[in-house]
N, C-alpha and C positions, 0 to 999 in steps of 0.2 A: 345326814349322817346319824340321825337320832336312833335309828334301828340297828346300828352297827353292833356286832357282838365282838367284844374285846376281852381277851384273857391274857394275863401275864403269868408266865411260869417263872418263878424266881426263888431266891433263898434270902432270908432277912439280912444276913451279914454281908451280902455281895455288894461291893461298891459299884459294880457294873449294873446290877439290877436297880440300884438306887437312881441311876441316870434316867431310866425309863419312868420310874415312879415320880421323879421330880418333873420330867417333861409332861407327863400326863396331868399332874397336879397344876402345872403352870397353865395348861390349856383347859383346865377344868373338865377333863374327860373322865367319864365313869368307866370302870372296867372291873372284871372279876380277877381277884388275886388267888393264885394257887401256889402254896409253899411247897417247894421241892426238897426232898431229903437227898442230898448229893451222894450219900453212901448207898442209897437204894432208889435209883432214879425211876420215875414213873414211866409206864408204857407210853403215855402221851408225850412226855419230853423226848423219849427215844424216837418216837414217830415223827415229831415236829422238827427235831434237830438231829437227823441221823448222821450227819457229817461229823460235827464236833461233840454232840451229846452233852452240851453245856447250857446253863442258864446265863442270862435271861433269854426267854423267847416270848415275843409278843405275837399272839394269834388274833388276826383280824379277819372276821367272817370265815373262819376255818383255814386261813392261809398263814403260815408262819413267817415271821421276820426275825432272823437270828443276828446275833452280835449287837452289843448295846449301842455303839455309836451309830451303826446303820439304823437301828431302831429309833433313836432320837431324831435322825434326819427324816425318817419315814413319818413319824408323828408330826414333825414340823411341816412337811409337804402336804399331808392329807388334811390336817386341821390348821390351815394357814390363816384363818380369819381372826385368830386370837393369839396374843403373846408370841410374836415371831422369835424363834430361837437362833437361827442362822442369819448373819448379815445379808442385806439385799445386794450389796456390791460384790461382784464376782471375785475381785482380789481379796477383799476382807473375808469372804466365805472360804477361799482357798487357805488363807492364813489360819482361820479358825480350825479347819480340818487338820492343818499341819500340827497345831498345838495339841489337839485331841490325840493325834497319832503319837506325838512325843510323850504324852502322859501314859498312854497304853504301853509303849515300848520301853521307855526309860524309867519313868517313876514307878510303875507297877513292878517292874523287874527288880529294882533295887529295894523297894518296900518289902517284897516277899522274903528277901534275904534277912531282913531285920528280925522278923518274928519266926521265920522258917529255917534258921540256921544258927550255928554257934561259932565262937572263936573268930578266926581270921575272915572267914566268909561273911559273917555277920558284921564285922567291923568295916569291911570293904563295902557292904551294902549300905551301911549307915552313912559312910562318907559320900557315896554316889547319890544317895537319897537327898542329903542336904545340898549337894551341888545342883541336883535337878530342881529343888525348890528355889534355889537362888536364881537359876535361869528363868524359872516361871515368874519370880518376883520382878525380874528385869522386863519380861513381856507384859506384866501387869502395869508397870510404871506407876504413875500417879492416878490412874483411873480407878474409880470405885469397883468396877467389874472388868473382866477380860473383854467383854463386849462394849466397853466404854461406860456410858451412864446406865445402860440396860443390862440386866442379868441375862445371860444367853448360853450359847452352845458350849464354849470352853469352860465356863463356870460349872455347867452341869456335868461335863466330862470329869472335872477335878474334885468337886466338893464331896463326893461320896467317900473319898479317901480320908477325909477329915474324921470320920467316925472311927477310924482305925488308929488315929494319932496317939491316943493314950497307950495303945498296945505297942506301937513303934517306940515311943519314948520309954516305956517300961522295960522292954527287952534291949533296946539300943542304948539306954542310960544317957539320954540327952534331952534338951529342952528345945522344942521347935520355936517357941516364942523368943528364946535367947538368940537362936541362929537366924531365924527368918521372921522378924516381927511384922513386916508388911504383909507377909503371907497369912499369918494368923489373924491380923486385922481384917483382911479380905474374907477369911473363912467365917469369922464372927459376924461380919456384915451379911454374908449369905445365910447364916443360921437364923437371922431375924425374919427371913421369908417363910411364910407358912408352908409353901411347897417343899422347902428344904427341911425345916424343923420336923415336919410330920413324916418325911421319907427316910431320915437318917436314924439308925438305932442309937441307943445310949452307949457311950464309949466304954463304960464299965462292963456292960453286957458283952460288948465285942471282945474285951480283954479276956473274959471268962471263956469265950468261944476260941480265942487264939490259944489259950492254955490247953484246952482239950485237943486242939489240932497238934500242938507241940508234943503232947503226950502220945497221941496216935502215931506220930512220926518218930517217936523215940528220942526226942530232943531234951526231955526233962523227966 
C-alpha cells in the first residue's frame, strides 16, 4: 500500500473531517490534505461527491469515499495491520455502529441548535444535547474508552465535537463539566493522544468561526 495516493478534502472546523484525520493518524497513514471553502466549493469536491456535495471526502487512488463514518470504516478495513478501530466481535461491531449513528442523528442535531439558533429553539437544543451526553456517559460506563481499554471507532466518532464545546457552552450558557463530568474526563483522556490533539482545532478558534456563522445566518 506504500504507493497509494490519498487525498482528504476537508474543512478545518468540521468535526466529521476530524474523524478521518484521527483515523489516518492512528494508522500512521500519510495523505494530502486539501482545505475546502464551503461557501465556494472546489470542482474536485463537486466531482468527487456529486450527491451530497459535502466534506469530508477521502480520495484513494482516484476513487472517492464519502461520509465520515463510512470513511473511518474504510480506513480500518484497508489498513487493518495497525491500530484496529472497530471491534473484531460482530456484536460489539454492531453496537459501535449503533452509537456512531446515535451521535450523528441525535447529538449533532441538538448541538447545531445551540450555536445555530436563539430563544426557545436554542434552549430545547441545549436540553436535548445534555440528555444525549448523559446517554453516552451511560454507554461509556466505567471504561476508559467506548471501545473498552482501547481507543476506537465510537471514540473517533464523538471526540471531534469536543472542539466545539467552548462554543456550545458560550451560546448555551452552561457547563458541560458540571452536567456531565464523566464525559469531560473521557474527552480529556482522548486529548492526551497525539492523533486527537493534532487533529482537533483550538476551541477558541472554533468559537470565532461559530460567531462568523451566526452573523452570516443573521442570528447576531
